[in-house]
C-alpha positions, -999 to 999 in steps of 0.1 A, spaced: 0 0 0 12 35 -8 24 59 18 6 92 28 29 110 3 7 96 -26 -27 112 -20 -40 104 -54 -39 67 -47 -64 72 -19 -86 95 -40 -89 69 -67 -102 44 -42 -128 66 -26 -154 67 -54 -178 42 -40 -189 32 -5 -196 -4 6 -230 -13 19 -236 -9 57 -270 -14 72 -284 10 98 -315 5 119 -322 40 129 -339 55 149 -320 29 171 -290 52 172 -271 37 201 -267 2 188 -257 13 153 -233 38 167 -216 13 190 -212 -12 162 -201 11 133 -188 41 152 -210 66 133 -245 75 121 -243 86 84 -274 109 81 -299 124 105 -324 151 95 -320 180 119 -331 214 105 -363 224 87 -359 241 53 -364 275 70 -338 267 97 -313 256 71 -318 288 51 -313 309 82 -282 290 92 -267 295 58 -276 332 58 -260 337 92 -228 320 82 -227 339 49 -228 371 69 -198 359 90 -180 350 57 -186 384 42 -171 401 72 -141 379 77 -133 368 42 -131 333 27 -96 326 38 -104 332 75 -137 314 72 -121 281 64 -112 272 100 -112 304 122 -147 303 136 -140 283 167 -163 282 198 -183 312 187 -213 296 203 -206 315 235 -211 349 219 -233 342 189 -269 332 200 -278 317 167 -248 293 169 -257 280 204 -293 276 193 -281 253 166 -257 234 189 -286 228 214 -312 219 188 -334 191 200 -330 171 168 -293 170 175 -295 163 212 -320 134 209 -296 110 192 -267 124 212 -285 117 245 -294 82 233 -256 76 229 -242 95 259 -271 95 283 -292 124 296 -265 146 310 -247 162 281 -220 190 278 -211 209 247 -173 205 246 -163 225 216 -175 236 182 -161 249 149 -172 258 114 -150 241 87 -152 253 51 -136 239 20 -139 263 -9 -133 258 -46 -97 263 -55 -102 296 -73 -118 311 -42 -89 307 -17 -59 288 -31 -29 309 -40 -6 300 -69 15 269 -60 -4 261 -28 -18 227 -20 -54 218 -22 -72 218 12 -82 184 26 -86 167 60 -61 139 65 -71 105 80 -72 110 118 -89 102 151 -103 131 171 -93 116 204 -56 116 194 -54 152 202 -85 160 222 -73 148 256 -106 135 270 -112 105 292 -146 93 281 -167 92 249 -167 122 226 -196 123 200 -191 147 171 -220 160 151 -211 172 116 -240 195 105 -241 204 69 -245 242 63 -241 234 25 -248 202 7 -218 179 11 -210 152 -15 -181 134 -30 -174 162 -55 -170 189 -29 -153 167 -3 -178 152 21 -166 133 52 -154 98 48 -150 72 75 -137 37 82 -166 19 98 -158 0 130 -123 15 133 -133 30 167 -130 -4 184 -92 -6 179 -83 23 201 -59 51 192 -36 42 163 -3 57 152 -4 93 139 24 112 123 31 147 109 12 148 76 36 144 46 12 162 22 6 199 21 -30 213 25 -41 194 56 -67 216 74 -61 199 108 -45 225 131 -23 198 145 -13 186 110 -16 150 121 -23 121 98 -26 84 101 -2 65 78 -21 50 49 -7 16 57 -29 16 88 -61 27 70 -83 0 54 -92 20 22 -113 -9 9 -139 -2 36 -142 36 31 -177 49 36 -187 83 23 -212 105 42 -229 128 18 -254 152 35 -280 177 24 -280 211 41 -296 207 75 -287 171 79 -259 158 102 -237 128 107 -225 116 141 -191 99 147 -171 86 176 -139 103 188 -120 71 180 -134 66 145 -108 70 117 -121 97 92 -111 124 68 -121 142 37 -108 149 2 -103 183 -15 -132 202 -29 -132 195 -66 -164 214 -74 -173 250 -80 -194 250 -47 -185 257 -11 -186 229 14 -193 242 49 -201 222 80 -206 230 116 -187 205 138 -200 201 173 -184 179 201 -204 165 229 -195 146 261 -213 131 290 -208 149 323 -187 121 337 -161 127 310 -130 146 321 -99 162 306 -67 142 306 -40 159 326 -8 159 305 19 183 315 36 179 281 5 191 263 -17 212 286 -53 214 273 -81 237 282 -118 238 274 -129 273 280 -163 272 262 -180 242 276 -218 245 282 -241 221 300 -269 215 275 -289 187 291 -296 172 325 -275 179 356 -237 179 362 -228 163 395 -192 156 384 -181 192 378 -152 182 355 -159 211 332 -171 246 339 -205 256 327 -198 287 305 -235 292 296 -241 327 285 -266 347 305 -289 350 274 -290 312 269 -319 293 283 -320 255 282 -353 241 269 -373 222 297 -375 192 274 -337 189 274 
């Protein structure tokens, strides 16, 4: 198998997804077996349109270059963002997986633009290397990530791709990515020799839909080869019993955690709930 330095080899293998069977709305069992849920309807047509309009406004103010990866944890100062992160249609399956007491750990908008929009001459195409979130999150406990589509996401514009069942093997070797263009801030990558490319499953989504994946699931995404933007809102959730790993060699902080559901008797994270945010009684 080729090394990470040959990205086109991987791209040629990622055209079709094998068949996996999901029994939703039994989210928990499928999640435990496969490590992900490929598609869940979350937002109405009106809500999807408003989400896109709000993000478009951020993009206009900040520019496309900054909008690729810079909108991190803005849920604590943008009410419309926290409203999305606490949406009942997201929290329902998340609570089925994690239990009733849920904390919003972190969130970020991630955009991949067509090359002509952001790539300078000679620069590499933006992609997300194969990785596991838990490799650099530093959390003891399960982390569930929701990937909510702001725009339609498909193979052409670089939708997320996963290796089903890879979460059961624990954390695997990561290295510094050998290919330019990796959007991960840590620039980490799993060597291709450790990724079963024959089992790659693509997760296309319509605007307003989400996928869910486990923090140990191997996943990534290819460059945007279309003329369309591919923007997603990535939201991380943990149960209240989860806790940060204390590592003096890599100190971590989680300054924007918010209790979204139930009660927190463990107090491993601060509740940074803004004064203007009210948790729905049904949560």
